[in-house]
C-alpha positions in Angstrom: 64.6 60.5 155.6 66.7 57.6 156.8 70.3 57.2 155.7 69.4 54.0 153.9 66.7 55.7 152.0 69.0 58.4 150.9 71.6 55.9 149.6 68.9 54.1 147.7 67.6 57.3 146.1 71.2 58.2 145.2 71.7 54.9 143.5 68.4 55.3 141.6 69.5 58.8 140.4 72.9 57.6 139.4 71.3 54.7 137.5 69.0 56.9 135.6 71.7 59.4 134.9 73.9 56.7 133.6 71.1 55.4 131.4 70.4 58.9 130.2 74.1 59.4 129.4 74.2 56.1 127.5 71.1 57.1 125.5 72.7 60.5 124.7 75.9 58.7 123.5 73.9 56.2 121.5 71.8 59.0 120.0 75.0 60.9 119.2 76.6 57.9 117.6 73.4 57.1 115.6 73.1 60.8 114.5 76.7 60.8 113.4 76.3 57.6 111.5 73.1 58.8 109.8 74.8 62.1 108.9 77.8 60.3 107.4 75.6 57.8 105.5 72.9 60.1 104.2 73.8 63.8 104.9 77.5 64.0 103.9 79.2 64.4 100.6 80.6 60.9 100.9 77.2 59.4 101.7 75.6 61.3 98.9 78.1 60.1 96.3 78.1 56.5 97.7 74.3 56.4 97.4 74.6 57.5 93.7 77.3 54.9 93.1 75.3 52.1 94.7 72.3 52.9 92.6 74.5 52.6 89.5 75.9 49.4 90.9 72.4 48.1 91.4 71.6 49.0 87.8 68.9 51.3 89.1 69.6 54.0 86.5 66.3 55.9 87.2 67.1 56.3 90.9 70.7 57.4 90.1 69.6 60.1 87.7 66.8 61.2 90.1 69.4 62.3 92.6 69.8 66.1 92.9 71.9 67.5 90.1 72.3 64.1 88.3 69.8 64.5 85.5 71.6 65.2 82.2 69.6 68.3 81.3 70.7 70.5 78.4 71.5 73.2 81.0 73.7 70.8 83.0 75.5 69.4 79.9 76.1 72.9 78.6 77.5 74.0 81.9 79.9 71.1 81.8 80.7 72.0 78.1 79.4 68.6 77.0 77.4 68.0 73.8 73.8 68.8 74.6 72.5 66.5 71.9 74.3 63.4 73.2 72.2 60.3 72.9 70.7 58.6 76.0 70.6 55.2 74.3 73.3 53.7 76.5 71.7 54.8 79.8 70.1 51.4 80.1 70.2 49.1 83.1 70.6 46.0 81.0 73.8 47.3 79.4 75.7 48.0 82.5 78.6 45.8 83.8 78.6 44.0 87.1 79.7 46.7 89.6 80.9 45.7 93.0 83.0 46.8 96.0 81.8 50.4 95.9 83.6 52.6 98.4 84.5 56.3 98.8 88.2 56.7 99.2 88.5 60.5 99.7 86.5 63.7 100.2 88.3 66.9 99.5 86.5 70.2 100.2 87.3 73.2 98.0 87.4 76.9 98.8 84.2 77.3 96.8 82.4 74.9 99.0 82.4 72.1 96.4 83.6 68.7 97.6 85.6 66.5 95.2 84.6 63.0 96.2 86.6 60.0 94.8 84.7 56.7 94.6 86.2 53.4 93.7 84.6 50.1 92.5 85.2 47.1 90.3 83.3 46.7 87.0 83.3 43.1 85.7 86.4 42.6 88.0 88.3 45.6 86.6 89.1 48.5 89.0 87.3 51.8 88.1 87.4 55.2 89.8 85.5 58.4 89.4 85.8 61.9 90.9 82.4 63.5 91.5 81.8 67.0 92.7 79.0 67.9 95.1 77.9 71.0 97.1 75.5 71.7 99.9 72.1 73.1 98.9 70.3 73.3 102.2 69.7 71.4 105.4 67.1 69.4 107.4 66.1 71.1 110.7 69.2 73.3 110.3 71.5 70.5 111.3 71.5 67.8 108.6 73.0 69.2 105.3 71.5 68.4 101.9 73.7 67.8 98.9 73.6 68.0 95.1 76.0 67.4 92.3 77.8 70.6 91.5 78.4 69.4 88.0 77.0 66.5 86.0 78.3 63.1 87.2 77.8 61.7 83.6 80.3 61.8 80.8 80.0 61.5 77.0 81.5 58.7 75.0 82.2 59.7 71.4 81.9 56.3 69.7 83.3 55.8 66.2 82.6 52.7 64.3 85.3 52.3 61.6 84.4 50.4 58.5 80.9 49.3 59.7 77.6 50.9 60.5 76.8 49.7 64.0 78.2 48.3 67.2 77.0 46.0 69.9 76.8 46.3 73.7 75.9 42.8 75.0 72.9 41.7 73.0 71.9 45.3 72.1 72.8 46.7 68.6 73.4 50.4 68.4 73.5 52.5 65.2 75.4 55.8 65.4 73.6 57.0 62.3 70.3 56.9 64.4 71.9 59.2 67.0 73.6 61.4 64.5 71.5 61.3 61.3 73.4 64.0 59.4 76.2 61.7 58.4 76.5 60.8 54.7 74.5 57.8 53.6 77.5 56.0 52.2 79.9 56.9 55.0 82.6 54.2 55.5 82.9 55.1 59.2 80.2 56.6 61.5 80.2 58.2 64.9 77.9 59.7 67.6 78.0 61.0 71.1 76.4 59.0 73.9 75.8 59.8 77.6 77.5 57.3 79.9 77.5 56.6 83.6 80.6 56.8 85.8 82.1 53.5 87.1 80.3 51.7 84.2 82.6 51.1 81.2 80.7 49.4 78.4 82.0 46.5 76.3 81.6 47.4 72.6 82.1 45.2 69.6 81.0 44.4 66.1 80.4 41.0 64.6 78.9 40.4 61.2 79.4 38.1 58.2 82.0 40.3 56.5 83.6 42.4 59.3 84.4 41.9 62.9 85.9 44.1 65.6 87.8 43.3 68.8 86.0 44.2 72.0 86.9 47.6 73.4 85.8 49.4 76.6 84.5 52.9 76.9 86.3 54.9 79.5 83.5 57.1 81.2 84.8 60.1 83.0 82.4 62.6 84.7 82.1 65.8 82.8 84.4 64.8 80.0 84.2 63.6 76.4 86.2 60.4 75.8 86.9 58.8 72.4 86.2 55.1 71.7 86.7 53.4 68.3 85.2 50.1 67.3 87.6 49.1 64.5 86.0 46.5 62.2 88.3 44.4 60.0 87.6 41.9 57.2 86.6 38.4 58.1 87.8 35.3 56.2 84.3 35.1 54.7 84.6 38.6 53.3 88.0 37.9 51.7 86.6 34.7 50.3 83.5 36.4 48.8 85.6 39.1 47.2 88.1 36.5 45.8 85.1 34.6 44.3 83.9 37.8 42.6 87.4 38.6 41.3 87.8 35.1 40.0 84.5 35.3 38.2 85.3 38.6 36.7 88.6 37.3 35.3 86.9 34.1 34.0 84.5 36.4 32.0 87.5 38.3 30.7 89.0 35.0 29.6 85.9 34.3 27.5 86.7 37.2 25.2 88.4 35.8 22.1 90.5 38.9 21.4 94.1 39.9 22.2 93.0 42.8 24.5 89.9 41.8 26.4 87.8 44.9 27.0 87.9 46.3 30.5 90.2 43.5 31.7 93.6 43.7 33.4 95.4 41.4 31.0 96.1 41.3 27.3 98.8 40.8 24.7 100.4 42.6 21.7 101.5 40.5 18.7 103.3 42.1 15.8 102.5 39.2 13.4 99.2 38.3 11.9 96.8 36.3 14.1 94.8 33.7 12.3 91.4 32.9 13.8 90.5 33.9 17.3 92.9 33.8 20.2 91.8 32.1 23.4 92.6 32.8 27.0 92.5 30.7 30.2 93.4 31.6 33.8 96.5 30.0 35.3 96.8 31.9 38.6 94.2 34.3 40.1 95.6 37.3 41.9 95.2 36.8 45.7 92.9 39.3 47.4 94.2 41.1 50.5 91.6 43.6 51.8 92.6 46.8 53.6 90.6 49.9 54.7 90.6 52.8 52.3 89.0 56.3 52.8 85.6 55.4 51.4 85.6 51.6 51.3 87.7 48.5 51.3 90.6 48.2 48.8 92.9 45.5 47.7 96.5 46.3 47.0 98.2 45.5 43.7 98.9 41.8 43.2 99.9 39.6 40.3 98.1 36.9 38.3 98.8 34.9 35.2 96.6 34.3 32.2 97.5 31.9 29.4 97.1 32.9 25.7 96.8 30.5 22.8 96.8 31.9 19.3 97.7 30.8 15.7 100.2 33.3 14.3 101.5 33.9 10.7 104.9 35.6 10.4 105.0 38.8 8.5 108.6 38.1 7.6 108.5 34.7 6.0 104.8 33.7 6.1 105.3 30.7 8.4 102.5 29.7 10.7 103.0 28.7 14.3 101.0 28.3 17.5 101.8 30.8 20.2 101.1 29.4 23.7 102.4 31.6 26.5 101.7 32.7 30.0 100.9 36.4 30.3 101.5 37.8 33.8 99.4 40.8 34.8 98.8 42.9 37.8 95.6 44.3 39.2 94.2 46.0 42.3 90.7 46.8 43.7 90.1 50.5 44.2 86.8 50.0 46.0 84.9 47.2 47.7 81.7 48.3 49.2 79.2 46.1 51.2 75.8 47.2 50.1 72.8 47.3 52.5 71.5 44.0 51.1 74.8 42.3 51.7 75.9 42.2 48.1 79.3 43.6 47.0 80.1 46.5 44.8 83.7 46.1 43.4 85.7 48.5 41.3 88.8 47.0 39.6 91.8 49.2 38.9 93.9 47.9 36.0 97.6 47.5 36.4 100.1 49.2 34.0 
């Protein structure tokens, strides 16, 4: 073989060797990228988090170890009867900027993976635990959640019977039917997804609550209270009922109207029937009691007109006086049909 042919062959061999080396490097880089993206604890957790961010709840819960079975919940010491009603894609916030910030392996082979995101613009973080369960071809590890990635939100609705998440109305009584029928506050346990705080509220004619966010934490029970307070319409409706009650009291032509918070004692003889009229109605200020709304003691004024004959000298005169009185409401209950049940407590 001529010297020129030998050189040409060497160049060909070097060329193909270089190409082969580049292919091996590319394969190695691709393999490593695939392993990081799909066959690493970080990749596994990020895939779960991105499913949640995409509102693909079914895909997220289909990942190994993610389904909230009774066994998984019991192992995490979570309520096994927690409702799944809030595991709905249309209730989730807008979740963006998903990224894994750390992966810490433990001595037991369980990795603690911290994932960060924003939910409706608010930073959220969750720590999820995964372990290897096998491998593909002996080189690509497979992963599963070592403990449930879900949490439980124990939601209490104070002074109302339901709460809202977006356009969806939720009744804790439906999730926990053992609560007393007339309970002033109701609560229930709900399964919730990590990185997805839910915006809870209540808004009805008579009571309203400020918006409050759940704080989902994997494997933990967190408390959230929707605190409903009286609306101006509620106070106005109760005031109207109280005024009507007092007007009926004023129609009684006696010194001590039965069942009413005002009255008078006259030592002399009353001629004819005394008459009452209302001067000032007690102002209603509603507060939450143990079993219903109450109104603290307040003062009103009724006016009495009566013809009186003196027992001392027999003289006759007209008594026309304001009679202050106090009253409170021991219970104000909103019935299921929207009407009000009011119990008046008389003042001393």
